C-alpha positions as CSV (number, residue, x, y, z in Angstrom):
1,M,38.7,-12.7,-12.3
2,I,36.5,-12.3,-9.3
3,F,36.3,-15.4,-7.2
4,L,33.2,-15.7,-5.1
5,G,34.9,-17.2,-2.0
6,G,33.8,-14.2,0.1
7,L,32.7,-10.6,0.2
8,S,34.5,-7.6,1.5
9,N,33.4,-5.7,4.6
10,S,31.9,-2.9,2.4
11,V,28.7,-2.8,0.4
12,E,29.3,-3.7,-3.3
13,T,27.3,-1.7,-5.8
14,H,26.7,-2.9,-9.4
15,P,24.9,-1.0,-12.1
16,I,22.2,-2.9,-14.1
17,T,20.2,-1.8,-17.2
18,A,17.0,-3.2,-18.5
19,V,16.3,-2.6,-22.2
20,I,12.7,-3.0,-23.1
21,D,12.2,-4.8,-26.4
22,T,8.4,-4.5,-26.7
23,A,6.2,-2.2,-24.5
24,L,6.2,-2.2,-20.7
25,C,3.1,-2.3,-18.5
26,V,3.9,-1.9,-14.8
27,G,0.6,-0.8,-13.3
28,A,0.2,1.9,-10.6
29,G,-3.1,1.4,-8.8
30,G,-4.9,4.5,-7.6
31,S,-3.1,6.9,-10.0
32,S,-5.0,9.8,-11.5
33,G,-4.6,12.2,-14.3
34,T,-5.0,9.7,-17.1
35,L,-7.7,8.0,-19.1
36,A,-6.2,4.6,-18.4
37,D,-7.9,2.1,-16.1
38,K,-4.4,0.8,-15.2
39,P,-1.8,3.6,-15.6
40,I,1.9,2.9,-15.7
41,V,3.9,3.6,-12.5
42,R,6.0,6.8,-12.4
43,N,8.1,8.6,-9.8
44,S,7.6,12.1,-8.5
45,E,9.4,13.5,-11.6
46,R,7.1,11.6,-13.9
47,N,9.8,9.2,-15.1
48,L,8.8,5.7,-15.9
49,L,10.2,3.2,-13.5
50,I,10.4,-0.5,-12.7
51,P,9.8,-0.8,-8.9
52,A,12.6,-2.4,-6.8
53,S,10.1,-4.6,-5.1
54,Q,9.1,-6.2,-8.3
55,M,12.7,-6.8,-9.3
56,K,13.5,-8.4,-5.9
57,G,10.5,-10.6,-5.9
58,R,11.0,-11.8,-9.4
59,L,14.7,-12.5,-8.9
60,R,14.0,-14.4,-5.7
61,H,11.5,-16.6,-7.6
62,E,14.0,-17.4,-10.3
63,C,16.8,-18.2,-7.8
64,E,14.4,-20.5,-5.9
65,K,13.7,-22.4,-9.2
66,I,17.4,-22.7,-9.9
67,A,18.1,-23.9,-6.3
68,K,15.4,-26.5,-6.5
69,G,16.8,-27.7,-9.8
70,L,20.2,-28.1,-8.2
71,N,18.7,-30.1,-5.3
72,W,19.3,-27.5,-2.7
73,D,16.9,-27.7,0.2
74,I,15.1,-24.4,0.5
75,C,12.1,-23.2,2.5
76,Q,8.7,-22.4,1.0
77,S,8.1,-18.7,0.6
78,P,6.2,-16.5,0.9
79,N,4.3,-18.1,3.8
80,A,6.1,-17.0,6.9
81,Q,5.3,-20.2,8.8
82,M,6.9,-22.3,6.1
83,M,10.0,-20.1,5.8
84,C,13.3,-20.2,7.7
85,P,13.9,-20.6,10.6
86,Q,10.5,-22.0,11.5
87,R,9.8,-24.2,8.5
88,A,6.6,-25.7,9.9
89,D,6.0,-29.1,8.3
90,V,8.9,-28.7,5.9
91,S,11.2,-31.6,5.5
92,G,14.7,-31.4,4.2
93,N,18.4,-31.3,5.2
94,F,19.2,-27.9,6.7
95,E,22.1,-29.1,8.8
96,R,24.9,-28.2,6.3
97,E,27.6,-25.9,7.5
98,E,26.9,-23.4,4.7
99,Y,23.3,-22.9,6.1
100,Q,24.5,-22.0,9.6
101,V,24.0,-18.4,10.5
102,N,26.8,-18.4,13.1
103,E,28.7,-21.0,15.1
104,D,26.6,-20.5,18.3
105,D,23.2,-20.6,16.5
106,E,21.6,-23.9,16.0
107,Q,19.1,-22.4,13.6
108,R,19.8,-22.7,9.9
109,H,18.7,-20.4,7.1
110,C,18.6,-21.8,3.5
111,L,20.7,-20.1,0.8
112,I,17.7,-18.2,-0.6
113,C,16.9,-16.7,2.8
114,Q,20.5,-15.8,3.4
115,I,20.4,-13.8,0.2
116,F,16.9,-12.3,0.1
117,G,16.0,-12.4,3.8
118,N,12.9,-13.6,5.7
119,P,10.8,-12.4,8.7
120,V,13.8,-12.7,11.1
121,L,16.8,-12.3,8.8
122,R,17.7,-9.1,6.9
123,S,18.2,-9.2,3.2
124,R,21.7,-9.0,1.8
125,L,20.4,-7.3,-1.4
126,I,19.2,-3.8,-1.7
127,F,17.6,-2.8,-5.0
128,D,17.1,0.6,-6.5
129,D,14.1,1.4,-8.7
130,L,15.1,1.1,-12.3
131,I,14.5,4.6,-13.8
132,C,13.8,5.2,-17.5
133,T,16.6,7.4,-19.0
134,E,14.2,9.0,-21.6
135,E,12.8,12.4,-20.6
136,P,9.1,12.2,-19.6
137,E,8.0,14.9,-22.1
138,N,9.4,12.8,-24.9
139,L,7.2,9.8,-24.1
140,P,3.5,10.1,-25.3
141,E,0.7,8.5,-23.4
142,I,0.0,5.1,-25.0
143,L,-3.3,3.5,-24.3
144,R,-3.9,-0.2,-25.2
145,P,-7.5,-1.5,-25.2
146,S,-8.1,-4.8,-23.6
147,V,-11.2,-6.9,-22.7
148,T,-12.0,-9.4,-20.0
149,I,-12.4,-13.0,-21.4
150,N,-14.9,-15.5,-20.0
151,R,-12.7,-18.6,-19.8
152,R,-15.7,-20.9,-19.6
153,R,-17.5,-19.6,-22.7
154,R,-14.3,-18.5,-24.4
155,T,-15.8,-15.2,-25.4
156,A,-15.4,-11.6,-24.4
157,E,-17.4,-10.4,-21.4
158,E,-19.9,-7.7,-22.1
159,K,-19.1,-4.2,-20.9
160,K,-15.6,-5.3,-19.7
161,L,-13.5,-3.1,-22.0
162,Y,-10.6,-1.4,-20.2
163,F,-7.4,0.5,-21.1
164,L,-3.8,-0.2,-20.1
165,E,-1.2,2.5,-20.2
166,T,2.1,1.2,-21.6
167,S,5.5,2.6,-22.7
168,P,5.9,3.1,-26.4
169,A,6.4,-0.1,-28.3
170,N,9.7,-1.1,-29.8
171,A,11.4,2.1,-28.5
172,Q,14.3,0.2,-26.8
173,L,13.8,2.3,-23.7
174,R,16.6,1.9,-21.1
175,F,15.9,1.6,-17.4
176,K,18.9,2.0,-15.1
177,G,19.6,1.4,-11.5
178,D,21.9,-0.3,-9.0
179,I,21.9,-3.4,-6.9
180,H,23.8,-3.2,-3.6
181,I,25.2,-6.4,-2.1
182,Q,25.7,-6.3,1.7
183,P,28.7,-8.0,3.4
184,S,28.4,-11.7,3.9
185,L,26.5,-12.8,7.0
186,T,29.0,-15.7,7.4
187,P,32.3,-14.6,5.9
188,E,34.1,-17.7,7.2
189,R,32.3,-20.0,4.8
190,P,32.3,-20.1,0.9
191,D,29.8,-17.7,-0.5
192,Y,28.1,-18.5,-3.8
193,A,25.4,-15.8,-3.6
194,K,26.7,-13.8,-6.6
195,A,26.7,-16.9,-8.9
196,L,23.1,-17.7,-8.1
197,I,22.0,-14.1,-8.4
198,L,23.7,-13.8,-11.8
199,A,22.1,-17.0,-13.0
200,G,18.7,-16.0,-11.8
201,W,18.9,-12.6,-13.5
202,R,19.6,-14.3,-16.8
203,H,16.3,-16.2,-16.4
204,I,14.2,-13.0,-16.3
205,H,13.0,-12.3,-19.8
206,A,9.9,-10.2,-19.1
207,L,8.5,-7.9,-16.4
208,G,5.2,-6.3,-15.6
209,G,1.6,-7.2,-16.6
210,S,0.3,-8.8,-19.8
211,K,3.5,-10.7,-20.5
212,S,1.5,-13.4,-22.3
213,A,0.2,-10.7,-24.6
214,G,3.7,-9.6,-25.5
215,L,4.3,-6.8,-23.1
216,G,7.3,-6.3,-20.9
217,W,9.8,-8.4,-22.8
218,L,13.4,-7.2,-22.3
219,H,17.0,-8.0,-22.2
220,W,19.6,-7.0,-19.6
221,E,23.0,-5.3,-19.6
222,L,24.6,-6.7,-16.5
223,P,28.0,-6.0,-14.9
224,E,31.0,-8.0,-16.0
225,I,31.4,-10.5,-13.1
226,Q,33.6,-13.4,-13.9
227,V,32.7,-16.5,-11.9
228,D,35.3,-19.2,-11.1
229,E,34.5,-22.5,-12.8
230,D,34.8,-24.3,-9.5
231,V,31.8,-22.3,-8.2
232,W,29.6,-23.5,-11.0
233,K,30.7,-27.1,-10.5
234,F,30.0,-26.9,-6.7
235,L,26.4,-25.6,-7.4
236,A,25.9,-28.2,-10.2
237,K,26.6,-30.9,-7.6
238,G,23.9,-29.5,-5.3
239,G,26.4,-28.0,-2.9
240,V,28.2,-31.2,-2.1
241,Q,31.9,-30.8,-1.5
């Protein structure tokens, strides 16, 4: 069993896999060589990919929702003025020991910023792009027609037909990559980052565009990380010892 009481001095690397259950639409603006108005993003070798930036942003959002549900006081991203350590016009208790960056620093960073970083604090997580394991030549170009809807009139707009490029539907494509966890910024205090990250990941059920239309739905194959029951109890109490 891996207890989350602290991290080692070395970077921890964990493999993750996203299995696409429907069709994926992660757009690449400005791409050429396709008839699609919104082509799917690829790397230099033409492999389909899920960008690391999208993964990090979505995971941070899910972790923020969980932290708020557990009554943790967190800052308000992505506005830099509302984030740690400035927190302009933000109320809340940031004086807990677990929020302290170091013993000599009076500034506190909330748990989310300690994990994902902010304008003055480096992130403890480094994401790789998730690369599709299927060879590019085996994946045909899939174009899906869509139309802009006038929400007021509830009808389709005239001359607003466009095409999305997606991955093949129901192909169970696998996207693989790694997540790298940096050593703890404050190793002398209990660290519950992994528990929050794991919980947040399980809340991500779709990625990319047109999720409401059924695109991008997926499931994860995550590393086997056993979390001590005391950690979940601590988080469930809002971080109160």
